[in-house]
C-alpha positions in Angstrom: 66.2 14.1 61.5 63.3 12.0 63.7 63.1 8.4 63.9 59.4 8.6 63.8 58.0 6.4 61.0 55.5 7.7 58.9 52.5 5.7 57.6 52.2 5.2 53.5 48.6 7.3 54.1 50.0 9.8 56.1 53.2 10.3 53.8 50.4 11.0 50.9 48.4 13.8 53.0 52.1 15.8 53.2 53.2 15.1 49.5 50.3 17.1 48.3 49.7 14.4 46.0 46.2 14.3 45.6 43.7 13.2 42.7 41.2 15.6 44.0 41.1 18.6 42.1 39.8 20.8 44.9 42.8 19.7 47.3 45.2 20.2 44.2 44.8 23.6 44.0 45.1 24.0 48.0 48.6 25.1 49.7 50.5 23.3 52.3 49.8 25.7 55.0 45.8 24.8 54.0 46.1 21.1 53.9 48.0 21.0 57.2 45.4 22.9 59.1 42.3 20.2 57.3 44.0 17.7 59.2 42.9 15.3 56.6 42.7 11.5 57.6 42.3 9.1 54.5 38.8 6.9 55.4 37.4 4.2 53.2 33.8 3.4 52.5 31.7 0.4 51.8 29.9 -0.2 48.9 27.0 2.2 49.2 27.8 3.6 52.4 25.6 6.6 53.5 27.7 9.6 54.0 24.7 11.6 55.4 21.2 11.3 56.0 18.3 14.0 55.8 18.0 15.8 59.0 21.5 14.5 60.8 24.2 16.8 61.6 27.0 17.0 58.9 30.2 16.1 61.1 32.9 15.7 58.5 33.5 17.5 54.9 34.7 13.9 52.2 37.2 14.8 49.6 37.0 12.1 47.3 40.1 10.6 45.7 38.5 7.9 44.1 35.3 6.1 43.3 32.2 8.1 42.9 28.9 9.2 45.3 25.7 10.0 44.8 22.8 12.0 45.8 19.4 10.7 46.4 16.4 12.0 47.0 13.5 9.7 48.7 9.8 10.4 47.6 7.0 9.6 50.5 6.1 6.2 48.6 10.2 5.8 50.0 11.3 5.4 46.2 14.3 7.1 45.8 15.9 8.7 42.6 19.4 10.4 42.0 19.8 13.8 41.9 24.0 14.5 42.0 26.8 13.1 41.6 30.3 13.5 42.8 33.6 13.2 41.9 37.5 13.6 42.4 36.7 17.5 41.4 34.3 18.2 44.3 33.6 17.9 48.2 30.5 16.6 50.2 29.3 18.1 53.4 30.0 21.8 51.9 27.1 23.3 53.2 28.5 22.5 56.8 30.8 25.1 56.1 27.6 27.8 54.6 26.0 27.7 57.9 24.1 24.5 57.4 24.5 22.3 59.7 22.6 19.2 59.0 22.0 17.2 56.2 
């Protein structure tokens, strides 16, 4: 047995104790290949901006996220919501590399 200390966040990733329903459904070997890393965002953090490259996908474990669209007059409206049952940035896996 190794003397290596595993951080709490790494321990959670290896235990497959996810809240996200998509991650819960995956086998351990797939989870390992995803090389997941916990990320914490500030309130109102913008994950993607229109036209920007999509570099990561995010599986929400707590809280929620929303997708908005901006009109020519710069007003915004919420057009979608994401929670622990979904993934953000999935279009990157479907040949769409920009937000």
